[in-house]
C-alpha positions as CSV (number, residue, x, y, z in Angstrom):
1,M,19.2,16.1,-3.1
2,T,18.1,12.7,-1.7
3,W,15.0,11.0,-2.9
4,S,12.8,9.5,-0.2
5,A,11.2,7.1,-2.7
6,I,14.7,5.5,-3.0
7,D,15.9,5.9,0.5
8,E,12.8,4.2,2.1
9,L,13.0,1.0,0.1
10,R,15.3,-0.7,2.6
11,P,13.6,0.5,5.8
12,A,10.2,-0.7,4.5
13,L,11.7,-4.1,3.9
14,E,13.1,-4.2,7.5
15,A,9.8,-3.2,8.8
16,T,8.1,-5.9,6.9
17,R,10.4,-8.5,8.3
18,G,9.7,-7.2,11.8
19,L,5.9,-7.8,11.3
20,L,6.0,-11.1,9.5
21,L,8.8,-12.9,11.3
22,P,9.0,-15.0,13.2
23,F,6.2,-16.8,11.4
24,D,2.8,-16.9,13.1
25,L,0.0,-18.7,11.3
26,R,-2.8,-16.6,13.0
27,R,-1.1,-13.4,12.1
28,W,-0.4,-14.3,8.5
29,L,-4.1,-15.6,7.9
30,S,-5.4,-12.3,9.4
31,L,-3.1,-10.4,7.1
32,A,-4.3,-12.6,4.2
33,V,-7.8,-11.5,4.7
34,I,-6.7,-7.9,4.6
35,A,-4.4,-8.4,1.5
36,F,-7.2,-10.2,-0.4
37,F,-9.5,-7.1,-0.3
38,V,-6.7,-4.5,-0.6
39,S,-5.0,-6.2,-3.6
40,G,-8.3,-7.2,-5.3
41,A,-7.2,-10.8,-5.5
42,S,-9.7,-13.1,-7.1
43,G,-9.8,-16.4,-8.7
44,G,-10.8,-17.0,-12.4
45,N,-12.5,-20.0,-14.0
46,P,-10.8,-21.2,-17.1
47,G,-12.9,-21.2,-20.2
48,V,-14.4,-24.5,-21.4
49,S,-14.1,-25.1,-25.2
50,T,-16.1,-27.6,-27.0
51,T,-15.6,-29.2,-30.4
52,A,-18.5,-30.5,-32.6
53,G,-18.1,-34.1,-33.9
54,D,-18.7,-35.1,-37.4
55,T,-22.5,-35.6,-38.2
56,P,-23.4,-38.6,-40.3
57,R,-24.3,-37.8,-43.9
58,D,-27.7,-38.3,-45.2
59,E,-27.6,-41.3,-47.7
60,S,-31.1,-40.8,-49.0
61,P,-31.4,-40.0,-52.6
62,V,-34.0,-37.1,-51.9
63,A,-32.9,-34.3,-49.7
64,E,-35.6,-32.9,-47.6
65,P,-35.4,-29.2,-46.6
66,P,-34.3,-28.7,-43.1
67,P,-36.9,-27.7,-40.5
68,P,-37.1,-24.2,-39.3
69,I,-34.6,-23.2,-36.6
70,A,-37.5,-22.4,-34.2
71,D,-38.6,-26.0,-34.5
72,L,-35.1,-27.3,-33.6
73,V,-34.2,-25.0,-30.7
74,A,-36.9,-23.9,-28.3
75,L,-35.7,-20.7,-26.7
76,P,-36.8,-20.3,-23.1
77,E,-38.9,-17.3,-22.2
78,I,-36.9,-14.7,-20.5
79,D,-38.5,-13.1,-17.4
80,L,-37.3,-9.5,-17.1
81,G,-38.0,-9.6,-13.4
82,W,-35.4,-12.3,-12.9
83,I,-32.9,-10.5,-15.0
84,V,-33.4,-7.3,-12.8
85,L,-33.2,-9.4,-9.7
86,A,-29.9,-11.0,-10.8
87,I,-28.4,-7.6,-11.7
88,G,-29.5,-6.2,-8.4
89,I,-27.9,-9.1,-6.5
90,A,-24.7,-8.8,-8.5
91,V,-24.5,-4.9,-7.8
92,A,-25.2,-5.5,-4.1
93,I,-22.5,-8.2,-3.8
94,G,-20.0,-5.9,-5.7
95,L,-20.8,-2.9,-3.4
96,V,-20.3,-5.1,-0.2
97,L,-16.9,-6.2,-1.6
98,L,-16.0,-2.7,-2.4
99,F,-17.0,-1.6,1.0
100,L,-15.0,-4.2,2.8
101,G,-12.1,-3.3,0.5
102,A,-12.3,0.4,1.7
103,I,-12.5,-0.6,5.3
104,M,-9.4,-2.9,4.9
105,E,-7.3,0.1,3.6
106,F,-7.7,1.6,7.1
107,V,-7.3,-1.7,8.9
108,F,-4.1,-2.5,7.0
109,V,-2.7,0.9,8.2
110,R,-3.6,0.2,11.8
111,V,-2.2,-3.2,11.7
112,V,1.2,-2.3,10.2
113,T,1.6,0.8,12.3
114,D,0.5,-0.7,15.7
115,R,1.7,-4.3,14.8
116,D,-1.4,-5.4,16.5
117,V,-3.3,-7.7,14.3
118,R,-6.9,-7.5,15.8
119,L,-9.0,-7.8,12.6
120,R,-12.5,-7.7,14.0
121,T,-11.7,-4.8,16.4
122,H,-10.1,-2.7,13.7
123,T,-12.8,-3.5,11.3
124,R,-15.6,-2.3,13.6
125,E,-13.6,0.9,14.3
126,Q,-13.1,1.7,10.6
127,V,-16.7,1.3,9.3
128,S,-17.3,5.0,8.9
129,N,-14.0,5.7,7.3
130,G,-14.7,2.9,4.9
131,A,-18.0,4.3,3.9
132,S,-16.4,7.8,3.3
133,L,-13.7,6.3,1.1
134,L,-16.2,4.1,-0.7
135,L,-18.4,7.1,-1.5
136,F,-15.3,9.0,-2.7
137,R,-14.4,6.2,-5.1
138,I,-17.9,5.9,-6.4
139,A,-18.1,9.6,-7.0
140,L,-14.7,9.4,-8.8
141,A,-15.9,6.6,-11.0
142,L,-19.1,8.3,-11.8
143,G,-17.2,11.5,-12.7
144,I,-15.0,9.6,-15.0
145,A,-18.0,7.9,-16.7
146,I,-19.8,11.3,-17.2
147,L,-16.6,13.0,-18.5
148,I,-15.3,10.1,-20.8
149,A,-17.5,7.2,-21.2
150,V,-20.8,9.0,-21.9
151,P,-19.3,11.3,-24.5
152,A,-17.4,8.4,-26.1
153,V,-20.6,6.2,-26.5
154,V,-22.6,9.2,-27.8
155,S,-19.9,10.0,-30.4
156,F,-19.7,6.3,-31.4
157,L,-23.4,6.2,-32.0
158,L,-23.7,9.5,-33.9
159,L,-20.5,9.6,-35.9
160,S,-19.3,7.3,-38.7
161,P,-16.8,4.7,-37.7
162,L,-14.0,6.3,-39.7
163,F,-14.6,9.8,-38.2
164,F,-14.9,8.3,-34.7
165,G,-11.6,6.5,-35.2
166,L,-9.8,9.7,-36.2
167,L,-11.3,11.5,-33.3
168,A,-10.1,8.7,-30.9
169,V,-6.6,9.0,-32.3
170,L,-6.6,12.7,-31.9
171,F,-7.8,12.6,-28.3
172,A,-5.6,9.6,-27.3
173,P,-2.9,11.8,-25.6
174,I,-5.5,13.5,-23.6
175,L,-7.1,10.2,-22.6
176,I,-3.7,8.8,-21.6
177,A,-3.1,12.0,-19.5
178,V,-6.5,11.5,-17.9
179,G,-5.8,7.9,-17.2
180,I,-2.5,8.7,-15.5
181,G,-4.3,11.4,-13.4
182,I,-6.9,8.9,-12.3
183,W,-4.3,6.4,-11.3
184,L,-2.5,9.0,-9.3
185,V,-5.6,10.2,-7.5
186,H,-6.5,6.5,-6.6
187,R,-2.9,5.7,-5.7
188,F,-2.4,8.8,-3.5
189,T,-5.7,8.4,-1.8
190,A,-4.9,4.9,-0.7
191,D,-1.2,5.5,0.1
192,F,-1.2,8.9,1.7
193,V,-4.8,10.3,2.3
194,V,-5.9,7.2,4.2
195,P,-3.1,7.6,6.7
196,V,-3.9,11.3,7.1
197,M,-7.5,10.4,7.7
198,L,-6.4,8.2,10.5
199,L,-3.8,10.6,12.0
200,E,-6.1,13.6,12.1
201,D,-9.5,12.0,12.3
202,R,-10.7,13.6,9.1
203,G,-13.0,12.7,6.2
204,V,-11.6,11.9,2.8
205,L,-12.1,15.4,1.3
206,E,-10.8,17.1,4.4
207,A,-7.8,14.8,4.4
208,W,-7.1,15.6,0.8
209,R,-7.3,19.4,1.7
210,A,-4.8,18.7,4.5
211,F,-2.4,16.7,2.2
212,W,-2.6,19.0,-0.8
213,P,-0.1,21.7,0.5
214,A,2.4,18.9,1.4
215,L,1.9,17.5,-2.1
216,Q,2.5,20.9,-3.7
217,E,5.5,21.6,-1.6
218,G,7.2,18.3,-2.3
219,W,5.8,17.4,-5.7
220,K,9.1,16.3,-7.1
221,Q,9.5,13.8,-4.3
222,Y,6.0,12.5,-4.8
223,V,6.5,12.3,-8.7
224,V,9.6,10.1,-8.0
225,Y,7.4,7.9,-5.6
226,A,4.8,7.5,-8.3
227,I,7.4,6.2,-10.8
228,V,9.1,3.9,-8.3
229,R,5.7,2.6,-7.0
230,L,4.5,1.9,-10.6
231,G,7.7,-0.2,-11.1
232,L,7.2,-2.0,-7.8
233,G,3.6,-2.7,-8.8
234,V,4.7,-4.3,-12.1
235,V,7.4,-6.3,-10.3
236,A,4.9,-7.4,-7.6
237,G,2.4,-8.5,-10.2
238,F,5.0,-10.6,-12.0
239,V,6.2,-12.2,-8.7
240,A,2.6,-12.8,-7.6
241,G,1.8,-14.5,-10.9
242,I,4.8,-16.9,-10.5
243,G,3.9,-17.6,-7.0
244,F,0.4,-18.5,-7.7
245,V,1.5,-20.7,-10.7
246,A,4.0,-22.5,-8.4
247,I,1.4,-23.0,-5.7
248,G,-1.0,-24.3,-8.2
249,L,1.5,-26.8,-9.6
250,V,2.5,-28.0,-6.1
251,L,-1.2,-28.4,-5.0
252,A,-2.1,-30.1,-8.2
253,V,-0.1,-33.2,-7.3
254,P,-2.0,-34.2,-4.1
255,F,-5.4,-33.1,-5.5
256,G,-4.8,-34.9,-8.8
257,I,-4.0,-38.1,-7.0
258,V,-7.1,-37.8,-4.8
259,A,-9.3,-37.0,-7.9
260,V,-8.0,-40.1,-9.8
261,V,-8.5,-42.4,-6.9
262,L,-12.1,-41.2,-6.1
263,Y,-13.0,-41.2,-9.8
264,L,-12.0,-44.8,-10.1
265,V,-13.9,-45.7,-7.0
266,F,-17.1,-44.0,-7.8
267,E,-17.1,-44.6,-11.5
268,T,-18.3,-48.2,-11.1
269,A,-21.0,-47.1,-8.7
270,L,-22.6,-44.1,-10.4
271,G,-21.3,-41.9,-13.2
272,L,-23.1,-38.8,-12.1
273,L,-21.7,-39.3,-8.5
274,S,-18.1,-39.5,-9.9
275,I,-18.6,-36.2,-11.8
276,A,-19.9,-34.5,-8.7
277,V,-17.0,-35.8,-6.6
278,L,-14.6,-34.3,-9.2
279,A,-16.4,-31.1,-9.2
280,V,-16.2,-30.8,-5.5
281,I,-12.4,-31.6,-5.7
282,A,-11.9,-29.0,-8.3
283,V,-13.7,-26.3,-6.2
284,L,-11.5,-27.3,-3.2
285,Y,-8.4,-27.1,-5.3
286,A,-9.3,-23.6,-6.5
287,L,-10.0,-22.4,-3.0
288,S,-6.8,-24.0,-1.7
289,V,-4.7,-22.2,-4.4
290,L,-6.4,-18.9,-3.6
291,V,-6.0,-19.1,0.1
292,A,-2.4,-20.4,-0.1
293,G,-1.5,-17.8,-2.8
294,V,-2.9,-14.9,-0.9
295,T,-1.3,-16.0,2.4
296,L,2.1,-16.9,1.1
297,V,2.5,-14.5,-1.8
298,Q,0.2,-11.5,-1.4
299,V,0.8,-11.0,2.3
300,P,4.5,-10.2,2.1
301,I,4.0,-8.2,-1.1
302,Q,1.2,-6.0,0.1
303,T,2.8,-5.6,3.6
304,Y,5.9,-4.3,2.0
305,L,4.0,-1.9,-0.3
306,R,2.0,-0.6,2.6
307,Y,5.1,0.0,4.6
308,Y,6.9,1.6,1.8
309,S,4.2,4.2,1.2
310,L,4.0,5.1,4.9
311,F,7.8,5.4,5.2
312,V,7.8,7.7,2.1
313,L,4.9,9.8,3.4
314,G,6.7,10.3,6.8
315,S,10.0,11.0,5.1
316,I,8.6,13.7,2.7
317,T,6.1,15.1,5.1
318,P,7.1,14.6,8.8
319,P,3.8,15.8,10.3
320,F,2.1,12.8,8.7
321,D,4.7,10.2,9.8
322,A,2.6,7.3,11.0
323,V,5.6,5.0,11.4
324,R,7.9,7.3,13.4
325,S,8.3,4.8,16.2
326,L,9.0,2.0,13.9
327,R,11.4,4.1,11.9
328,S,13.6,4.5,15.0
329,T,13.2,0.8,16.0
330,E,14.3,-0.4,12.6
331,T,17.2,2.1,12.5
332,D,18.5,0.9,15.9
333,R,18.1,-2.8,14.8
334,T,20.0,-2.2,11.6
335,D,22.8,-0.3,13.4
336,A,23.1,-3.1,16.0
337,G,23.2,-5.7,13.2
């Protein structure tokens, strides 16, 4: 018995080369936009640690009692309305990003199957599918919260810490199994149900109903895929981390030189201006690392993983083969080579 999850590793690599090579900057940048949302790439700000210096000792013979803390630190009044507004803006931005990420799942499939990188056109065409996928993900998250998070919080508040800890240990295997199930639903939805939605013009629930018999019939093949895909995800994360660090070190040289020169120039003029210049350079450096990292690292990784899932889906379940034409092309190219 052959395993499609193993057999399709090489064809997916050949298809990735066919899309990305020869190098075209416009194509890679368009794929970088897609990869950013699909992979969830984001930049992080390092924490700033501060240390307190030694305070001079009071040499007076009589020690006066310290003033009340309220007199030393005047806490600003907190307006609840502003807090609600800030939370609302954060939630709105998060939903927009999640919506774009859901749309890009479909755009990515269109791009790699058609090999036609028309970002704006594909994005406009997949708005309804993206909304359907977003609602499915939100419903899944709410279901998880109701089934797991809410009972856990209630138990934590009502039970003693010792009894709650024992209860958590007893239910740990169940929680692990639930976590694996959630990951499989999320993974199979993105890798297999999304292509079915595009191929058969279905909603996410209808696509799941269409894919479910195939999943039951070839469950062993899909289990092997899940294991291999998990391993590929770990390797991809490791490679991406190394790639981002390498790009950060390379870009740190020119940005560091510019920062030192500008700091020396503006320091004599105005201290605050030099700090502002350094802040701008730091922001540009972070953006440059993000753009270069997503373009040069995440694009080939995410393109390969997308091709891999499509090739496996078509191999296990031929009616859902979205890369049938590419499969024959890559086979002919390999035989000719």
